[in-house]
C-alpha positions in Angstrom: -23.2 6.7 -4.2 -21.3 4.8 -1.5 -22.4 4.3 2.0 -20.7 6.7 4.5 -18.9 3.7 6.2 -17.4 2.8 2.8 -16.1 6.3 2.3 -14.5 6.2 5.7 -12.8 2.9 4.7 -11.8 4.5 1.4 -10.1 7.4 3.2 -8.4 5.2 5.7 -7.0 3.0 2.9 -6.0 6.1 1.0 -4.0 7.3 4.0 -2.4 3.8 4.3 -1.5 3.6 0.6 -0.1 7.1 0.6 2.1 6.1 3.7 3.3 3.1 1.8 4.1 5.0 -1.3 6.0 7.6 0.6 7.9 5.1 2.7 8.9 3.1 -0.3 10.7 6.2 -1.8 12.8 6.3 1.3 13.3 2.5 1.3 14.6 2.5 -2.3 17.6 4.6 -1.1 18.7 1.5 0.9 19.6 -0.2 -2.4 21.8 0.6 -5.3 19.7 2.3 -8.1 18.6 -0.2 -10.7 19.5 -3.2 -8.5 17.0 -6.1 -8.3 15.8 -5.0 -4.9 15.5 -1.3 -6.0 13.5 -2.4 -9.0 11.1 -4.5 -6.9 10.6 -1.6 -4.4 10.1 0.9 -7.3 7.4 -1.4 -8.8 5.6 -1.7 -5.5 5.9 2.1 -4.9 4.3 2.6 -8.3 1.5 0.3 -7.4 0.9 2.1 -4.1 0.8 5.5 -5.8 -1.6 4.1 -8.4 -3.8 2.7 -5.7 -4.0 6.2 -4.2 -5.3 7.5 -7.5 -7.9 4.7 -7.7 -9.2 5.3 -4.2 -9.3 9.1 -4.9 -11.5 8.4 -7.9 -13.8 6.3 -5.8 -14.1 9.1 -3.2 -14.7 11.6 -6.0 -17.4 9.4 -7.5 -19.0 9.2 -4.0 -18.9 13.0 -3.7 -16.7 12.7 -0.6 -13.7 14.8 0.0 -10.5 12.8 0.2 -8.1 12.8 3.1 -4.8 14.6 2.6 -3.3 12.8 5.7 -0.6 10.2 5.5 -1.1 7.0 7.6 0.9 6.3 10.7 2.8 3.5 8.8 5.1 6.1 7.2 6.6 7.5 10.4 7.1 4.1 11.9 8.6 2.7 8.7 11.1 5.4 8.0 12.2 5.3 11.7 13.4 1.8 11.2 17.1 1.2 10.4 18.3 -1.4 7.9 17.0 -2.6 4.6 15.9 -6.0 6.0 14.0 -4.5 8.9 12.3 -2.0 6.6 11.2 -4.6 4.1 10.0 -6.9 6.9 7.9 -4.0 8.2 6.6 -3.3 4.6 5.5 -6.9 4.4 3.6 -6.5 7.7 1.9 -3.4 6.4 0.9 -5.1 3.1 -0.5 -8.0 5.0 -2.4 -5.5 7.2 -3.9 -4.0 4.1 -4.9 -7.4 2.7 -6.7 -8.1 5.9 -8.6 -4.8 5.7 -9.5 -5.5 2.1 -10.8 -9.0 3.0 -13.0 -7.5 5.8 -14.4 -4.8 3.5 -14.9 -6.6 0.2 -18.3 -8.1 1.1 -19.7 -4.7 2.1 -18.6 -2.8 -1.0 -20.6 -2.1 -4.2 -19.5 -3.8 -7.4 -17.2 -1.0 -8.7 -15.4 -0.5 -5.4 -15.2 -4.2 -4.8 -13.4 -4.6 -8.2 -10.9 -1.9 -7.3 -10.1 -3.3 -3.9 -10.0 -6.9 -5.1 -7.5 -5.8 -7.7 -5.5 -4.0 -5.0 -5.6 -7.1 -2.8 -4.1 -9.1 -5.6 -1.4 -6.4 -6.2 -0.6 -6.5 -2.4 -0.3 -10.3 -2.5 2.2 -10.0 -5.4 4.1 -7.3 -3.5 4.3 -9.5 -0.4 5.8 -12.4 -2.5 8.2 -10.0 -4.2 9.4 -8.6 -0.9 9.9 -12.1 0.5 12.1 -12.9 -2.5 14.1 -9.7 -1.9 14.5 -10.6 1.8 15.9 -14.0 0.8 18.5 -12.3 -1.3 19.5 -9.7 1.3 22.5 -10.5 3.7 21.4 -11.3 7.2 
């Protein structure tokens, strides 16, 4: 069983990951299907959706209902115009999540710590991939 504070964190991060996954579907439309940028965003979207499932399992294991809400990142992200601006905002969101993971990791039990440590590494890879895409995009 997880502490109540942990399940609050789980739901907050579930909402954030859901927002990222949904925004990435929109962002992919900024790029030709199967282009390098599209493939990078598709892989990140897949990771975000997978993270939602992992967090859902943690909540289920804790016996806590999971949130059905989508984090505020989504509305802000899709309101932006331009592929570059959207990917820059995505990077900020990924960095925000890494910071939340870093804050929470010491407080989590071993199973949850492993899940969020893995998500942290996934987000760092996503940030690096987005930065490569940004370098290739026209200014």
